[in-house]
Each structure stands twice: as structure tokens, then as C-alpha cells.
C-alpha positions in Angstrom: 4.1 29.2 1.0 5.8 27.8 -1.9 6.4 27.8 -5.2 5.2 23.8 -5.5 2.2 24.2 -2.8 1.1 27.4 -5.2 1.4 25.7 -9.3 0.0 22.2 -6.7 -3.2 24.8 -5.8 -3.3 26.5 -9.2 -3.5 23.1 -11.1 -6.0 21.3 -8.9 -8.7 23.8 -8.4 -10.8 24.0 -5.3 -12.2 20.6 -5.2 -11.0 17.6 -3.0 -11.1 15.4 -0.7 -10.4 15.4 3.2 -7.1 14.2 4.2 -7.6 10.8 6.0 -7.9 10.9 10.0 -8.1 15.0 9.8 -4.2 15.2 9.1 -3.4 17.1 5.8 0.2 17.8 4.0 1.5 19.8 2.0 2.9 18.8 -2.4 6.1 18.4 -0.7 5.8 16.6 2.3 3.2 14.5 0.2 5.6 14.1 -2.1 8.6 13.1 0.5 6.2 10.7 1.9 5.8 9.2 -1.5 9.2 8.9 -2.3 8.9 11.1 -5.4 9.1 14.2 -6.8 6.9 17.6 -6.2 7.1 17.3 -9.9 5.9 14.0 -10.3 2.8 15.1 -8.2 1.4 18.0 -10.3 2.3 15.8 -13.1 -0.4 13.0 -12.0 -2.3 15.8 -10.6 -2.8 17.0 -14.0 -3.3 14.1 -15.9 -5.8 13.0 -13.9 -4.8 10.7 -11.6 -4.7 12.2 -8.6 -7.8 14.0 -7.2 -6.8 17.9 -6.7 -6.1 18.8 -2.8 -8.4 20.9 -0.8 -7.8 24.3 -1.2 -6.4 25.9 2.8 -5.8 29.2 4.3 -3.7 31.3 1.6 -4.8 28.9 -0.6 -1.9 26.3 -0.3 -2.9 22.8 -1.6 -3.6 19.9 1.2 -3.3 16.8 0.8 -4.6 13.7 2.7 -4.5 10.2 3.3 -5.9 8.8 -0.2 -3.1 11.2 -2.4 -0.4 8.7 -0.6 -2.3 6.0 -1.1 -2.6 6.3 -4.5 0.6 7.6 -5.4 1.4 3.9 -3.3 -0.9 2.2 -6.0 0.6 4.2 -8.7 4.2 2.7 -8.3 2.7 -1.0 -7.7 1.3 -0.4 -10.6 4.5 1.2 -12.8 7.1 -1.9 -10.4 4.3 -4.8 -12.4 5.7 -2.9 -15.8 2.5 -1.3 -16.4 2.6 2.0 -19.2 1.5 5.3 -17.9 -1.8 4.9 -20.6 -2.3 1.6 -19.0 -2.3 3.0 -15.3 -4.5 6.2 -16.7 -6.8 3.5 -17.6 -6.7 0.9 -14.9 -7.1 4.2 -12.2 -10.3 5.6 -14.4 -12.4 2.1 -13.8 -11.8 3.0 -10.2 -14.8 4.6 -8.6 -13.7 8.2 -8.0 -14.6 8.5 -3.8 -12.2 5.2 -2.5 -11.0 6.1 0.4 -6.9 5.0 1.5 -8.0 1.7 3.0 -9.7 1.4 -0.2 -6.6 2.1 -2.2 -4.4 0.2 -0.2 -6.6 -2.9 -1.2 -6.7 -2.8 -4.7 -2.5 -2.0 -3.9 -2.6 -5.2 -1.8 -4.0 -7.1 -4.9 -1.9 -6.1 -7.5 1.2 -6.3 -5.6 0.3 -10.0 -5.0 1.4 -11.0 -8.5 5.1 -9.5 -8.1 7.8 -11.9 -7.4 9.5 -11.4 -4.2 13.1 -9.2 -4.7 14.7 -8.9 -1.7 17.8 -6.3 -2.6 20.6 -5.6 -0.9 21.0 -1.2 -0.1 22.5 1.0 1.7 22.0 3.2 4.5 20.6 6.1 2.3 19.3 4.3 -0.4 17.0 2.6 2.6 15.7 6.0 3.4 14.9 6.8 0.1 13.3 3.6 -0.4 11.1 4.1 3.1 10.2 7.4 1.1 11.3 9.6 4.6 14.4 9.4 6.4 14.6 6.4 9.1 16.2 7.4 12.4 18.4 4.8 13.8 15.5 3.5 16.3 13.2 3.2 13.2 15.7 1.1 11.1 16.4 -1.0 14.2 12.3 -1.4 15.0 12.3 -3.2 11.0 15.1 -5.0 12.0 13.5 -6.4 14.9 9.7 -6.8 12.5 12.2 -8.6 10.3 11.4 -6.2 7.9 14.9 -5.5 7.2 18.2 -7.6 7.2 21.6 -5.9 8.7 24.2 -7.1 6.0 27.3 -5.5 6.7 27.2 -2.2 5.9 24.0 -2.8 4.5 20.8 -3.9 4.4 18.7 -6.9 2.5 15.2 -5.6 2.2 11.9 -7.1 -0.3 10.4 -3.2 -0.8 7.2 -4.3 -0.7 7.4 -5.1 3.2 9.8 -2.1 3.3 6.7 -0.3 2.7 4.3 -2.1 5.4 6.9 -1.7 7.7 7.1 2.0 7.4 3.8 2.1 8.1 3.9 0.2 11.1 6.5 2.5 12.5 3.7 4.8 13.4 1.0 2.7 15.0 1.5 2.1 18.3 2.8 -1.9 19.1 5.6 -3.1 19.7 8.1 -5.0 17.4 7.1 -8.0 19.2 3.2 -7.6 19.4 4.2 -6.6 15.2 6.0 -9.6 14.6 3.7 -12.0 16.1 0.8 -11.0 14.5 3.0 -11.4 11.1 2.9 -15.2 12.2 -0.1 -16.0 12.6 -1.0 -14.0 9.2 1.5 -16.4 7.6 -0.1 -19.6 9.5 -3.2 -19.0 8.4 -2.9 -17.4 5.0 -0.8 -20.5 4.5 -3.1 -22.7 5.3 -5.9 -21.4 4.2 -3.8 -21.6 0.2 -3.2 -25.0 0.8 -7.2 -26.3 1.6 -7.6 -23.8 -1.5 -5.4 -25.2 -4.2 -6.3 -28.7 -2.8 -10.3 -28.2 -3.8 -9.2 -26.4 -6.9 -6.0 -29.7 -8.0 -9.4 -31.6 -7.0 -12.1 -30.2 -9.4 -9.3 -29.8 -12.6 -8.1 -32.9 -12.1 -9.3 -35.0 -15.5 -8.3 -31.4 -17.3 -5.9 -30.8 -19.8 -2.4 -29.2 -18.7 -3.0 -25.6 -20.1 -6.3 -25.4 -19.5 -5.2 -26.2 -15.7 -2.4 -23.3 -16.5 -5.4 -20.8 -17.6 -7.8 -21.7 -15.1 -5.3 -21.0 -12.5 -4.0 -17.7 -14.2 -7.6 -17.1 -13.7 -9.1 -17.5 -10.9 -5.0 -16.3 -8.9 -6.7 -12.6 -8.7 -10.4 -13.8 -7.7 -8.9 -15.5 -5.2 -6.7 -12.6 -3.6 -9.4 -10.4 -4.1 -11.8 -12.9 -2.1 -9.5 -13.5 0.9 -9.2 -10.0 1.0 -12.7 -9.2 1.7 -13.3 -11.6 3.8 -10.6 -11.2 5.9 -11.1 -7.4 6.3 -14.9 -8.5 7.1 -14.1 -11.1 9.8 -11.8 -8.6 10.7 -14.3 -5.6 11.4 -16.4 -8.0 13.3 -14.1 -9.3 15.7 -13.0 -5.6 16.4 -16.5 -4.9 16.4 -17.4 -7.3 19.5 -14.3 -6.0 20.8 -15.1 -3.0 21.1 -18.7 -3.7 22.1 -17.5 -5.9 24.6 -15.1 -3.1 26.5 -17.4 -0.4 26.4 -20.1 -2.4 27.6 -17.8 -3.2 30.9 
């Protein structure tokens, strides 16, 4: 057991959460996956930003998917310019038992405010941004999914899209299937955005320009949350109907 594991276990206490789908991580593995240091994980734990780990055999702290998702949310909030105190307030208002999936939805809402930030990075930096070492095959898969674009001896990449792409590396779908899914999502989301924009324009046609800007800023997070919620429910229903049909045959 490493020193960092012992310290995390001692700081975290005996409470905690189950790992995502039964898979757990040591504090060192969690830090590597999240692209942060062990010191940062321990610091967030003492500040209450991360729930305590489950204490396993030999008093080793074990972390789950919700810890990884919470670290990703913290990173996104920092990317938006929030101070640590503001992040503490934000997280304190969230239900304490949110699943990794729920936390990922929160991060998606926060990330929707971020502008596209395409950067050019080298091979080593690409792995650091991904939060884990990437094999040549994995980089080729990310390129096939249009997540990274080779550019000379480096790569052009959007940080937000990279995290999603790395998660998709563990999904048993071909890059072609992932790319087709992305194309379908873009087409339908743009169509929904056009329809919503038209409805909002018609609703505020007679208002002052200042009121329009204020209303737009107020509506943006509500619309994003509505889209995420309705899509999540629709997808769950479609998957349930598909699985019911498969099991009945």
C-alpha cells in the first residue's frame, strides 16, 4: 500500500460510495485517470469537494466512477473561471448521492457555456490532456472519430471533445459507428436549436434589444438542461423498448 493510499484512507474515514459498475480505483489510479496529482485529490477530499473513499482490505481507499466524474466537473468549473470557494458553493448545493451519470450531465451543462477552444498540442501533452497514456492505436482511433486532427508533429484538439473521445475508447463500438452517431446528434441538435431559436425570436419580436439579450442569457441554461433531460429520457425509453423486444424474441 502506498503512502498516498494510507493518507487518503485516513482522511476519508469509513464512509463512501460504491464504484461505478463495481470498478474501483486507488487514489493513484484515480489521479492518473483524472489528470491531476494525488496531492490534489487529497486536498479536494479535505475541502469536502470529493466524498470519502470506501475503505477496502488493508485500509486502502478505493474510489469509484462518481469520484472521477466529480473531478471532471471540478475541472470544468475551473475552466469556466470559478474560484475554489465558488466551486465549493456550487457542489454543496448538489444532492450528495448523485451518480457518476448525473455528475456527467451537470458537467455537460457547465461545458455548454464554454467556447470551442481548439489547441495544438504535442504527443506527450495529448496524453496528459487525455488523463492517461495513449497508445498509437488509440490516437489513431481518436483521429478516426474526428476527435483529434493530426497537424505536423502534433495534433489539433478541443479539450472538451477529447475527454468524451477518451471515454469512448472503452466503448465496444467501431470509430465509424461513433462518428455516425456524432453526425446524427449534430444534425438533430442543430435542427432543435433552429426551431427553438425561431420560437424565441417570435416570442420577443416586440421587445427591446436589451431585454432580448437578458432573456437569452436567462434561457440558455434552461434550454440546455431541458434538451439534456428530454434526450436522456427518450434514449432510456428507446433502449428499454429495444431490450424488451430482444428479450421477447
